[in-house]
C-alpha positions as protocol buffer text, in pm:
chain_id: "A"
residue {
  index: 1
  type: UNK
  ca { x: 0 y: 0 z: 0 }
}
residue {
  index: 2
  type: UNK
  ca { x: 138 y: 340 z: -97 }
}
residue {
  index: 3
  type: UNK
  ca { x: 127 y: 644 z: 131 }
}
residue {
  index: 4
  type: UNK
  ca { x: -168 y: 880 z: 92 }
}
residue {
  index: 5
  type: UNK
  ca { x: -86 y: 1241 z: 11 }
}
residue {
  index: 6
  type: UNK
  ca { x: -275 y: 1569 z: 33 }
}
residue {
  index: 7
  type: UNK
  ca { x: -311 y: 1578 z: -345 }
}
residue {
  index: 8
  type: UNK
  ca { x: -471 y: 1234 z: -376 }
}
residue {
  index: 9
  type: UNK
  ca { x: -834 y: 1227 z: -483 }
}
residue {
  index: 10
  type: UNK
  ca { x: -1091 y: 1140 z: -219 }
}
residue {
  index: 11
  type: UNK
  ca { x: -1280 y: 937 z: -479 }
}
residue {
  index: 12
  type: UNK
  ca { x: -972 y: 756 z: -614 }
}
residue {
  index: 13
  type: UNK
  ca { x: -909 y: 644 z: -256 }
}
residue {
  index: 14
  type: UNK
  ca { x: -1253 y: 483 z: -237 }
}
residue {
  index: 15
  type: UNK
  ca { x: -1469 y: 770 z: -115 }
}
residue {
  index: 16
  type: UNK
  ca { x: -1828 y: 789 z: -236 }
}
residue {
  index: 17
  type: UNK
  ca { x: -2114 y: 1038 z: -210 }
}
residue {
  index: 18
  type: UNK
  ca { x: -2234 y: 908 z: 128 }
}
residue {
  index: 19
  type: UNK
  ca { x: -1889 y: 927 z: 283 }
}
residue {
  index: 20
  type: UNK
  ca { x: -1846 y: 1269 z: 121 }
}
residue {
  index: 21
  type: UNK
  ca { x: -2154 y: 1397 z: 306 }
}
residue {
  index: 22
  type: UNK
  ca { x: -2016 y: 1263 z: 635 }
}
residue {
  index: 23
  type: UNK
  ca { x: -1679 y: 1424 z: 565 }
}
residue {
  index: 24
  type: UNK
  ca { x: -1838 y: 1761 z: 490 }
}
residue {
  index: 25
  type: UNK
  ca { x: -2043 y: 1735 z: 809 }
}
residue {
  index: 26
  type: UNK
  ca { x: -1732 y: 1662 z: 1018 }
}
residue {
  index: 27
  type: UNK
  ca { x: -1541 y: 1950 z: 859 }
}
residue {
  index: 28
  type: UNK
  ca { x: -1833 y: 2187 z: 927 }
}
residue {
  index: 29
  type: UNK
  ca { x: -1847 y: 2088 z: 1295 }
}
residue {
  index: 30
  type: UNK
  ca { x: -1472 y: 2092 z: 1350 }
}
residue {
  index: 31
  type: UNK
  ca { x: -1369 y: 2398 z: 1150 }
}
residue {
  index: 32
  type: UNK
  ca { x: -1699 y: 2591 z: 1129 }
}
residue {
  index: 33
  type: UNK
  ca { x: -1670 y: 2597 z: 749 }
}
residue {
  index: 34
  type: UNK
  ca { x: -1954 y: 2511 z: 514 }
}
residue {
  index: 35
  type: UNK
  ca { x: -1823 y: 2326 z: 208 }
}
residue {
  index: 36
  type: UNK
  ca { x: -2070 y: 2275 z: -77 }
}
residue {
  index: 37
  type: UNK
  ca { x: -2087 y: 1911 z: -185 }
}
residue {
  index: 38
  type: UNK
  ca { x: -2017 y: 2015 z: -544 }
}
residue {
  index: 39
  type: UNK
  ca { x: -1682 y: 2161 z: -431 }
}
residue {
  index: 40
  type: UNK
  ca { x: -1572 y: 1819 z: -310 }
}
residue {
  index: 41
  type: UNK
  ca { x: -1670 y: 1665 z: -644 }
}
residue {
  index: 42
  type: UNK
  ca { x: -1477 y: 1934 z: -834 }
}
residue {
  index: 43
  type: UNK
  ca { x: -1172 y: 1950 z: -603 }
}
residue {
  index: 44
  type: UNK
  ca { x: -1159 y: 1622 z: -411 }
}
residue {
  index: 45
  type: UNK
  ca { x: -825 y: 1659 z: -235 }
}
residue {
  index: 46
  type: UNK
  ca { x: -718 y: 1733 z: 121 }
}
residue {
  index: 47
  type: UNK
  ca { x: -515 y: 2027 z: -9 }
}
residue {
  index: 48
  type: UNK
  ca { x: -821 y: 2187 z: -172 }
}
residue {
  index: 49
  type: UNK
  ca { x: -1039 y: 2138 z: 135 }
}
residue {
  index: 50
  type: UNK
  ca { x: -768 y: 2268 z: 367 }
}
residue {
  index: 51
  type: UNK
  ca { x: -743 y: 2587 z: 162 }
}
residue {
  index: 52
  type: UNK
  ca { x: -1112 y: 2652 z: 237 }
}
residue {
  index: 53
  type: UNK
  ca { x: -1057 y: 2597 z: 610 }
}
residue {
  index: 54
  type: UNK
  ca { x: -771 y: 2846 z: 641 }
}
residue {
  index: 55
  type: UNK
  ca { x: -836 y: 3212 z: 713 }
}
residue {
  index: 56
  type: UNK
  ca { x: -837 y: 3430 z: 400 }
}
residue {
  index: 57
  type: UNK
  ca { x: -536 y: 3625 z: 531 }
}
residue {
  index: 58
  type: UNK
  ca { x: -332 y: 3305 z: 569 }
}
residue {
  index: 59
  type: UNK
  ca { x: -357 y: 3315 z: 948 }
}
residue {
  index: 60
  type: UNK
  ca { x: -153 y: 3635 z: 985 }
}
């Protein structure tokens, strides 16, 4: 088994629409960020989701 990276696709790793909804729910509760389900389908990587969870000013 190869390591999983932040640029790997959620769906290529076996994710599906039901797991995607659970993931979005967990992110919303943990980071107080609403991610539209279509965003995950268009940009299904940890890196893309993390960019939405960071403050717009980069945390400065």
